[in-house]
N, C-alpha and C positions, 0 to 999 in steps of 0.2 A: 504493499499499499504506500502510495506516494502523497506527499503534502499537496501537490497540484491536484490530485484526485479529490481531496477534501475541499479545496477551494471550488472546483468545478461542481461537486455535488451540492455545496451550499448555494452556488449561483443558480443551478437548475431548480432547486426548490423555491428560491426567491423569485425567479423569473416565471416559473410555472410551466416551462417547456424546454426541451433541448434546444430548439431554434432560437428562442429568445435569449437563453443563457449563452449560446454560441456568439450571437451578435454583441452581447455585452462584453464578453471576454476576447473578442476578435479572433475566435477560433472557428473551424469548420463544424457543422452539425455532426458529421461523420465521426470526427475526432472526439467530440463530447460524448456521443453515444458509445463509442469504443472504450473510453476511459471509464464510463459508468458500468459498463458490462464487466471490465476487468476489476473494478472495485467490488462489485457484488460477488464475483467469483472468489476473490481473495477472502471475503468475509463469510462466504457460504450462505448467504442470506439474501432474500429479495428486498430491496430498499424502495424501489419505484415500481409502480404499476403503469404500464403504458397502454393507451388504446388510441383510436383515430381521432377522438375528440378532445381528450385531456389527459393530463398526467397526475397521478395521485401518489401520496406517500404512505407506505405501510407503517404499521405500529413500530416495527423494528427500525424502519427508516427514520421515524420521528425521534426515537431514542438515539439513534446514531448521529442525527443532525445536531442535537444538543451537545453531544460530546465533541463533535467536529468543530462547532462554533467556539467551544472552550479552547480546543487545541489551537485553533487558528488565532484566537485572541492571545493566547500565551506566547505563540510565535511572534505575533506582532509586538507584544510588550517586551519580548527578549530582543528583537531587532531594535526597538525603541531605546532600550537601555544602552545598547552599544552606540546608537546615534547620540545619546545624551553626552557620552564621553567625547564625541567629536563635535558636540554643541551644534548638532544638526538634526532636525526632525526628518523622519524617514518613514516610508511605508504607505500603504493604501489607506484612505480615510473616506468613508461614505457619510455624506451629509444630506439631510432632507430639510427643505425650507418652503415657506409659503410662496406661491407664484408671484404675486404683485410685489410684495416686500423684498423678496429674493432678487427680482429683476431690477427694481429701482434703487435699492439700497446695499444689498449684500453683494451682488455681482461685481461691482467695481472694487469692493473691499477684498473679496476673495482673490481677485487677480493680483492685488498688492501682496496679500499674504503668501500666495504661491511664488511670487518673485522673490520674496525674502526667504522662502523655504522650498527650493527647487527640487529637493529629494522627496517631497510629499507628492503622492498620486491622489488627487482629489476627485472623487466621483460625486457629483451633485444630482439630486432629483428635486425639481420644483413641482409642487402639487398643492392644491387647496383642500386635499382630503386628510383625514386623520391617519397618520402613518404609525404602524406597529414597529416601533424602533428595534426591539429585540427580534421579534419574528421575521422581519424583513431584512435584518442584518445591518442596520445602520449604526454608525459609531456615535452619531449625535443628530439631533433635530432641533431646528429653530421653531418655536411655536408662539402664536399670538393669542392672548385670551387667558381666561382662567384655566389653570391646569387641573386635570382630573386626578383623582387619587391613584397612585400607582406606585410601583417599586423603582421607578426611574429617579435619578438624581437630577436636580434642577439648579440652574443659576439664573438669576434675574439680570437681564441686559438693559432694561429701561421700560418707559411707558410710552405708548402711542396715543396722542390726543385725538379725539373725535369731535366732529361738528356735524350739525344738521344743515343742509344746504339745498338749494334748488336754483333753477335758471330764472333770470329775470322775466322771461316770457311766461313761465308757469305761474310765478307769483302775480304777475299782472292779470293773468286769466282767472286764477283760483283764489287770489287774495293771500296776504301774508299772515301766518298763524301768530297770534299774540301770546297765547298761553298754551301749555302742553295739551290741555284738553281739546284744543282745536284740531289735533292731529287726526281725530276720528272723522273729520270732515274732509281730509285731504288724501290724495293719492300718494302713498308711501312705497318706495322701492326698497325691498327687504333683502337683507344679506343673510345667507344660511337659513337658520330656523327661526329668524325674527318673526316670521309669520305665525308661528306657534306661540311664541313667548312675548312678543311686543318689544318696544323699545324701552331701555331702562335709563331713566333721567333723574337728575338730582334737582328736586324742586323745593325751594326754601329749606335747604339743609336735609331733606329727606329723600331717600331713594324710592322711586315709584316705577312701576312697569305700566306702559300705556299700550293698549292694543292698537295695532296699525294694519292697514290693508291697502292693496294697490295692484297695479297692472303687471308687476314683475317681481320675481324672487330669483336670486342667483347665488352661487357660492364663489363668485369672482367680483371683487369690488370695482375693477375697471369697467366691466360690463355695466354695472349699476351707475357708475359716474357718467358714462357716456349716454345712458338713458336719461339721467337727470339734466345733462347739458341739452339734450333733445327736447326738454320741456315735458317729460312724462310724469314728474312728481318730485317729492321730497326725498332725500336720501341721508342716511346717517352712516358716515364712513370716516376712517382715519385721515388726518391731514396729509399724510404722505401720498394718498391716493388722489385727493381733490385739490391739493395745494396749488398746482399750476393753473387749474381751471379757475380757482378763486382769484389768482393773481391777474388773469386775463379778463376777469369779469364775466366769464361764461356761467359761473355759479356764484351765488352770494349766500352768506350764512344767515339763519334764522333762529329764533329761540335761544340766543347766546346765553341768557341767564339760567337756562335749564342745566347747563354743564353736563352734557353726556359723559358717562364714566369713561376714563381712559382704559386702554387695553394693555395688558402686561406682556412684554416681550421677554421670552425665556429660551435658554438652551437646556435641553434635557438629554440625558445619556444613560446607558445602563450602569448599574452599580459596579459590575465587574470591570468596567472600563474607567473607573474614577482615578486610577493611577496613571492613565494615558497622558504622556507629556504633550502630545498633539492637542488633545482636548483642552488641556490647561492653557497652552500658549495661544490657541485659537480664541478661546473665551476671553482671555485677557486682552487680546488684539481687538476683538469686537467691542468689548467694553470701552476701550480707549478710543476707537474710531467712531463709534456711534455716539459717544459722549461729546464729540466735537460739534 
């Protein structure tokens, strides 16, 4: 059994198919299939069940995957310990981050980080879905909002201020809300599950949730921002998404006295990775740069 086989096996499970894993690893599908067959033969056990529509993992395969992840983590930490003596970060690092914030704020910072640490191989995934950090093999994830209870370690990176805004055309047509209760009479463009829970606002020192409804709901803030610019309704979004539109006058803020709660920006990572030097250096770097 080779270490490369463990890396390929974990990649196959995370990707869900030989083809997707091969594309990620820049290998041929035939080579990936052959290495997995060799791995199963050396173990004397079936790890993966293949059929024409999907690939599934056997119970033995799930157990083996957990041990494989630990072995790969230990190898990475061993490599990292040698790198520390050379004062150089080293190894592959998988990072998940939100789509809009990742593109607008983190992308240029990560380019600077890699320029400082050229021996790091950074694999990033931008998605507005909830990522299973451990199950999908990520070393770290950047998250926006309240963190769910979990076994993950977390470091706070900052807060993201939010505002309620709309286009001048919409406000001229529908009127400008004067108090939070006016929201029930307006078209509200909702992010994520806001349609179920409403908008949480601070009114006279108390946090209240106001039911909202409208013509659009999306898990992407830029889509909602563009809809607001087009005059479809009010939107509650972080300033980093609507900031440029506010500067241009395409959007204007309303209900400023209500103070929508800020969103917490955090880095989360598995407990068994808390000794990682790359995680420590990257978090310190992000804290310093985002703080500017």
